[in-house]
C-alpha positions in Angstrom: -67.8 35.3 5.6 -69.6 32.8 3.9 -69.6 33.9 0.0 -70.9 32.3 -3.0 -70.6 34.2 -6.0 -70.7 31.2 -8.5 -73.8 29.8 -8.0 -72.5 26.7 -9.2 -73.3 23.4 -7.8 -70.6 21.6 -9.8 -67.2 23.7 -9.2 -64.0 22.4 -10.9 -62.2 22.4 -7.6 -63.1 21.7 -4.3 -60.2 22.6 -1.9 -60.6 20.9 2.0 -59.1 23.1 4.4 -58.8 27.0 4.3 -55.3 27.4 5.8 -52.3 28.9 4.1 -51.9 25.6 1.7 -56.1 25.8 0.8 -55.9 29.7 -0.1 -52.7 29.2 -1.9 -54.1 26.0 -4.0 -57.5 28.1 -4.5 -55.5 31.0 -5.6 -53.5 29.1 -8.3 -56.5 27.2 -9.7 -58.9 30.0 -9.9 -55.9 32.1 -11.5 -56.2 29.5 -14.2 -60.0 29.9 -14.7 -61.3 27.0 -12.5 -64.2 27.7 -10.6 -63.1 26.8 -6.8 -64.9 26.1 -3.4 -63.1 26.3 -0.1 -64.6 24.4 2.8 -63.3 25.1 6.5 -64.4 23.8 9.3 -63.1 27.2 11.5 -64.6 30.4 11.7 -61.5 32.1 9.6 -59.0 31.2 7.2 -55.1 31.1 7.4 -54.5 27.9 9.4 -51.4 28.4 11.4 -51.0 31.9 10.6 -53.2 33.9 12.7 -53.4 37.0 14.2 -54.2 37.9 17.7 -55.0 41.4 19.8 -52.2 41.8 22.9 -53.5 44.6 24.7 -54.0 46.4 21.5 -50.9 45.3 19.6 -51.3 42.9 16.7 -49.0 40.2 16.7 -48.8 36.4 15.2 -49.9 33.7 17.8 -49.1 30.9 15.3 -46.6 30.8 12.5 -44.4 34.1 13.1 -41.8 33.6 10.0 -40.7 31.9 7.1 -37.7 29.5 6.2 -36.0 31.1 3.2 -34.7 27.8 1.6 -35.7 27.3 -1.6 -37.2 30.9 -2.3 -40.9 29.9 -2.7 -42.3 32.2 0.0 -40.3 34.8 -1.1 -41.5 34.3 -4.3 -45.1 34.6 -3.1 -44.4 37.6 -1.5 -43.3 39.3 -4.8 -46.4 38.4 -6.5 -48.5 40.0 -3.7 -46.5 42.9 -3.9 -45.2 42.3 -0.3 -41.3 41.8 -1.3 -40.0 45.0 0.0 -41.9 44.0 3.5 -39.3 41.2 4.2 -37.4 41.6 7.1 -34.9 39.5 8.9 -34.5 38.7 12.5 -31.7 40.7 14.7 -28.6 38.4 15.1 -28.8 37.9 19.1 -28.8 34.1 18.7 -30.6 31.8 21.4 -30.0 30.4 24.9 -30.5 26.9 26.4 -31.6 27.1 29.9 -31.7 24.1 32.5 -32.6 24.1 36.4 -28.8 24.9 37.1 -27.7 26.4 33.9 -27.9 28.9 31.1 -25.8 29.8 28.3 -26.0 31.1 24.7 -26.9 28.0 22.7 -23.9 27.1 20.6 -23.5 27.9 16.8 -22.6 25.6 14.0 -24.6 22.4 14.8 -27.5 21.0 13.6 -30.5 19.6 15.6 -28.3 21.2 18.5 -25.8 18.1 17.4 -22.3 20.0 17.7 -20.1 20.1 14.8 -16.5 19.4 15.0 -15.5 22.9 15.5 -16.8 22.8 18.9 -13.7 20.9 19.9 -11.0 22.1 17.4 -11.6 26.0 17.6 -11.1 28.0 20.8 -14.0 30.2 20.8 -16.2 27.3 19.6 -15.3 25.4 22.4 -15.7 27.7 25.0 -19.1 28.4 23.8 -20.2 24.8 23.7 -18.5 24.4 27.3 -20.5 26.6 28.5 -23.6 25.1 27.7 -22.9 21.6 28.4 -19.9 21.6 30.7 -16.9 18.9 31.2 -19.2 15.9 31.0 -20.4 17.3 27.5 -17.0 18.1 26.1 -16.1 14.5 27.0 -18.9 12.9 25.2 -17.9 14.9 22.2 -14.1 13.9 22.7 -15.8 10.4 22.9 -17.4 10.6 19.5 -14.0 11.1 17.9 -12.7 8.1 18.8 -15.6 5.7 18.1 -15.7 3.4 15.2 -17.6 5.0 12.6 -20.0 1.9 12.6 -21.2 2.6 16.3 -24.7 4.0 15.9 -25.2 2.9 12.5 -28.4 0.9 13.3 -30.1 3.7 15.3 -33.4 5.1 13.5 -34.5 7.4 16.2 -32.3 10.7 16.9 -32.0 9.8 20.4 -30.4 6.3 19.8 -28.1 7.7 17.6 -26.7 10.7 19.8 -26.8 8.6 22.7 -24.6 6.0 21.2 -22.0 8.6 19.5 -22.2 11.2 22.2 -24.4 10.9 25.3 -26.9 12.2 27.8 -25.6 15.6 28.4 -25.3 16.6 24.6 -28.6 14.9 24.1 -30.5 16.5 27.1 -29.0 20.0 27.0 -28.9 20.6 23.3 -30.7 18.1 20.9 -33.8 17.5 23.4 -34.4 21.2 23.3 -34.3 21.7 19.8 -36.6 19.0 18.9 -39.2 20.0 21.4 -39.3 23.7 20.6 -39.2 23.1 16.7 -41.3 19.7 17.0 -43.1 19.2 20.4 -41.3 16.0 20.3 -38.6 14.0 22.1 -35.7 12.7 20.1 -36.6 9.1 20.6 -39.8 10.0 18.4 -38.0 11.3 15.5 -36.5 9.5 12.7 -33.1 10.8 11.9 -33.1 9.4 8.3 -36.2 11.5 7.6 -35.1 14.7 9.5 -31.3 14.6 8.2 -31.3 12.1 5.4 -27.9 11.0 5.0 -26.6 11.7 8.2 -25.6 8.0 9.2 -23.5 7.8 5.9 -21.8 11.2 6.7 -20.7 9.6 10.3 -19.1 6.6 8.2 -17.5 8.8 5.7 -16.2 11.4 7.8 -15.6 9.0 11.2 -17.9 11.1 13.7 -21.0 12.5 14.4 -19.8 16.0 15.0 -17.8 15.6 11.5 -20.7 14.6 9.6 -22.7 17.6 11.1 -19.9 20.0 10.1 -20.0 18.6 6.5 -23.8 19.0 6.3 -23.4 22.5 7.6 -20.6 23.5 4.8 -23.4 22.8 2.1 -25.9 25.1 4.1 -26.7 28.4 2.4 -25.5 31.5 4.0 -27.5 34.0 5.6 -30.5 34.1 7.7 -32.5 30.7 8.0 -35.7 32.9 8.6 -37.2 35.9 7.8 -40.8 37.6 8.4 -42.9 40.3 7.2 -43.1 43.6 8.8 -46.2 44.2 10.4 -46.7 40.3 10.8 -47.4 37.0 8.6 -51.1 37.5 9.4 -50.9 40.5 6.6 -50.0 37.8 4.0 -53.3 35.9 4.9 -55.2 39.4 4.6 -53.7 40.2 1.1 -54.6 36.2 -0.1 -58.2 36.5 0.8 -58.6 39.9 -1.0 -57.2 38.1 -3.9 -59.4 35.1 -3.7 -62.6 37.2 -3.3 -61.3 39.1 -6.5 -60.9 35.5 -8.1 -64.5 34.6 -7.3 -63.3 31.7 -5.0 -66.4 30.6 -2.8 -65.4 30.5 0.7 -67.5 28.6 3.2 -66.5 29.2 6.8 -67.7 27.1 9.7 -68.6 24.3 7.5 -67.0 20.6 8.2 -66.5 17.9 5.7 -68.3 14.8 6.8 -67.1 12.2 4.2 -66.3 12.4 0.4 -67.5 10.1 -1.9 -66.9 8.8 -5.4 -70.1 9.9 -7.3 -71.0 8.5 -11.0 -74.4 10.0 -10.9 -73.2 12.5 -14.1 -70.2 12.4 -16.4 -68.7 15.8 -15.1 -69.7 14.9 -11.1 -66.6 12.7 -9.9 -67.2 13.7 -6.0 -69.9 14.3 -3.6 -68.7 16.5 -0.7 -71.3 15.9 2.3 -71.0 18.7 4.7 -72.0 18.4 8.4 -75.8 19.8 8.5 -75.0 21.9 5.3 -76.0 19.2 2.6 -73.8 18.2 -0.3 -71.3 19.6 -2.9 -71.0 18.3 -6.0 -67.2 18.6 -7.8 -65.1 17.6 -10.7 -61.9 17.5 -8.2 -60.7 17.3 -4.8 -57.6 18.8 -3.5 -57.4 18.0 0.4 -55.3 19.9 2.8 -56.1 17.9 5.9 -57.8 14.3 6.3 -61.3 13.6 5.5 -63.3 10.3 5.5 -63.7 8.8 2.0 -66.0 6.2 1.1 -64.7 4.0 -1.8 -67.9 3.1 -3.7 -71.0 5.3 -3.6 -72.2 3.9 -6.9 -73.3 0.9 -4.8 -70.7 -1.1 -6.6 -69.3 -3.7 -4.3 -66.1 -4.5 -6.3 -64.3 -2.2 -4.5 -65.2 -2.5 -1.3 -69.1 -2.3 0.7 -70.9 1.5 -0.5 -70.1 3.6 2.2 -67.0 2.0 3.5 -65.1 5.0 5.2 -61.4 5.1 4.0 -59.3 8.1 5.1 -57.9 10.4 2.3 -54.7 10.5 4.3 -54.5 11.2 8.1 -53.2 13.9 10.4 -51.9 12.7 13.8 -51.8 16.0 15.6 -48.9 16.9 18.5 -50.7 19.4 20.6 -49.0 23.0 21.5 -50.4 25.9 23.2 -48.6 29.4 22.4 -48.8 31.8 25.0 -48.2 35.5 24.7 -47.6 38.1 27.4 -47.1 41.8 26.8 -44.8 43.0 30.0 -43.6 46.1 31.6 -40.1 45.1 31.9 -37.5 47.5 31.3 -34.5 45.1 32.5 -35.4 43.3 29.3 -34.4 46.3 26.9 -30.7 44.9 26.6 -32.2 41.7 25.0 -30.2 39.8 28.1 -30.9 36.3 26.4 -30.9 36.9 22.8 -33.9 36.1 20.9 -35.5 33.4 22.4 -34.6 30.4 24.9 -34.9 26.7 24.6 -35.2 24.4 27.7 -33.1 21.6 28.5 -32.7 18.5 30.7 -33.1 18.7 33.8 -35.8 21.2 34.2 -38.1 20.5 36.8 -38.9 24.1 37.5 -39.7 25.1 33.9 -43.1 23.8 32.3 -42.6 25.8 28.9 -40.6 24.3 26.4 -39.3 27.5 24.7 -39.8 31.2 24.8 -39.3 33.7 22.0 -38.3 37.3 22.8 -40.5 38.8 20.1 -39.5 42.3 20.5 -35.6 41.2 20.4 -36.1 39.1 17.3 -38.1 41.7 15.4 -37.3 45.3 15.4 -40.5 46.2 13.8 -42.5 44.6 16.6 -40.9 46.7 19.4 -43.8 48.2 21.9 -44.2 51.9 21.4 -43.3 52.6 25.1 -40.1 52.0 26.4 -39.8 48.8 28.3 -42.6 47.0 26.9 -41.8 43.7 25.8 -43.8 41.1 23.5 -42.7 37.1 24.8 -44.3 34.2 23.5 -44.1 31.0 25.3 -45.2 27.5 23.9 -46.4 24.6 25.9 -46.3 20.8 24.9 -48.3 17.8 25.7 -48.5 16.6 29.3 -46.3 13.9 28.4 -45.3 11.9 25.4 -48.2 11.4 23.1 -50.4 13.1 24.9 -53.5 14.9 23.2 -53.8 18.0 24.9 -51.4 20.5 26.0 -50.2 20.6 29.7 -52.1 24.3 30.2 -54.8 22.7 28.7 -57.1 23.1 31.9 -55.9 26.4 33.2 -57.7 29.1 33.7 -56.6 32.6 31.7 -55.6 33.5 35.2 -53.8 30.5 36.1 -52.0 30.2 32.4 -51.0 34.1 33.0 -49.3 33.4 36.1 -47.5 30.2 34.8 -46.3 31.8 31.9 -45.2 34.7 33.9 -43.2 32.7 36.2 -41.5 30.3 33.4 -40.4 33.6 31.1 -39.0 35.2 34.5 -37.1 31.9 35.1 -35.8 31.4 31.2 -35.1 35.4 31.0 -33.3 35.3 34.3 -35.4 38.0 35.5 -38.4 38.5 38.0 -41.8 39.4 36.1 -44.2 40.6 38.9 -48.0 39.8 38.2 -48.5 43.9 37.9 -45.9 43.7 35.0 -48.2 41.6 32.7 -50.5 44.1 30.6 -52.0 41.6 28.6 -52.1 37.7 27.9 -53.4 35.9 24.4 -53.4 32.2 24.0 -54.0 29.8 21.3 -54.2 25.9 21.1 -52.6 24.2 17.9 -52.8 20.7 17.0 -49.7 20.6 14.5 -49.7 17.5 12.0 -47.3 15.0 13.2 -44.0 15.4 10.8 -42.8 12.9 8.4 -39.7 12.5 10.6 -41.8 11.2 13.9 -41.3 7.6 14.1 -43.5 5.5 11.6 -45.2 8.7 10.1 -42.8 8.4 6.7 -44.4 5.1 5.8 -48.1 6.3 6.5 -47.8 9.7 4.4 -46.4 7.2 1.7 -49.4 5.0 1.7 -51.8 8.5 1.7 -49.4 9.5 -1.5 -49.9 6.4 -3.3 -53.9 6.2 -2.5 -54.3 9.6 -4.0 -52.2 8.8 -7.0 -54.3 5.9 -7.6 -57.5 8.1 -6.8 -58.4 10.2 -10.4 -59.6 13.7 -9.3 -58.0 13.7 -6.1 -54.7 15.5 -4.9 -53.0 16.3 -1.6 -51.1 19.3 0.0 -50.5 21.0 3.2 -48.3 20.5 6.3 -49.5 17.2 7.3 -48.3 15.8 4.0 -45.7 17.9 2.3 -43.8 19.1 5.7 -43.7 21.4 8.2 -43.3 25.1 7.3 -43.9 27.2 4.3 -40.6 26.2 2.3 -42.2 22.7 2.2 -46.1 23.7 1.8 -45.6 26.1 -1.1 -43.9 23.6 -3.5 -46.4 20.9 -2.8 -49.2 22.9 -3.2 -48.1 23.8 -6.8 -47.4 20.3 -7.6 -51.0 19.3 -6.5 -52.5 21.7 -8.4 -50.6 20.6 -11.6 -51.5 17.2 -11.1 -55.0 18.2 -10.9 -55.0 20.5 -13.9 -52.1 19.2 -16.0 -53.0 20.8 -19.1 -52.7 24.3 -17.8 -49.5 23.3 -16.1 -48.0 22.4 -19.4 -49.2 25.3 -21.0 
């Protein structure tokens, strides 16, 4: 799929990384008349939006939905002529399961932290009690009686929840959410980045549950996520077609070894060294991934020794594997546990961190035959900070057996080996979010370095945040920084 229609050795822009951020950056720049090259280490475009074949059924094995906040992705779909394809999930809710309990996930919270309605409203209290029992209710009551200053010095989410509430709320409600969304424990996440102003709201409203309730009031109504009928991978296919029409040079299976400043010609500010594929010269660089950068390729040692490697950003990754099953299980036709299940503490029998019941969540995804269901399970690292998902060393047969057993326990049923029609799997290395302890400072440093360097901009999940609602505005800003005249036009 390598295409070189331009025949130019010095494009206006080289985009490093062909995920959705790189594709959108190239589209925006090329749409303004810039010559653009995308360099992608993998063998396809789209990044974490990825299609898989599950027994002949096309599914999303990566990102399956987009957050509605800000309207950025909906606006893109409108531009692509796909706005009528937007669909909402079924309003079935999700469940949380431990070794001994299974209950619907209480509504009205934030990151699993219940709002004060959990105690004041009879129906909400009953729902929360089903999930956390008498011990958890006592922890919520305790939060209301504590001095508002308790927990004010906590930086990580676990410390805040333990200080204000307790281990039951943490293990059965909060940890399942953070592990399911970020593949990280609450102790690894900075609540000041995840929910800015949360601690201040505690002081203002008197309790953590009241602070969550106040923040929830300002949240927009309606479904928080939507998707594209037929799968998010259709968006990648449409963008790929547009890039070809715009004449973007896409170079797949091409890894960047380093990016070096180059002063050999007035219009050649950067030299991009490719592993086993020579060099590219570029006027501007937009990096959606971390690449090594030399601070001085001119032989000028005033800024440091020639060839000294300084990263353009960094992308500490969190590993996760998605395992999709197509199963013949008529007992799931009633969607017994909503659109999916999160795993709470304690759980010694379930290895997955979350399950999505895809055919329950999205009506369009229902398999043609009755009783056929698509299930997606996700597996995090072996241990905190691990570099591989716990399924890393398992064969396909072993992975199928693990996922089958976990799916049955999570959905409260039995799925036999002969019920599994097909399996697909994919390992993702997800850039650590800004909310990971210490990560925010790293990202600020990367941004500051880029701002000090003419002709360089950063975009993508690793720098702008998880989700298309964060990535798309970041891409637009980055291209405008590189082409300011066009941005003002």
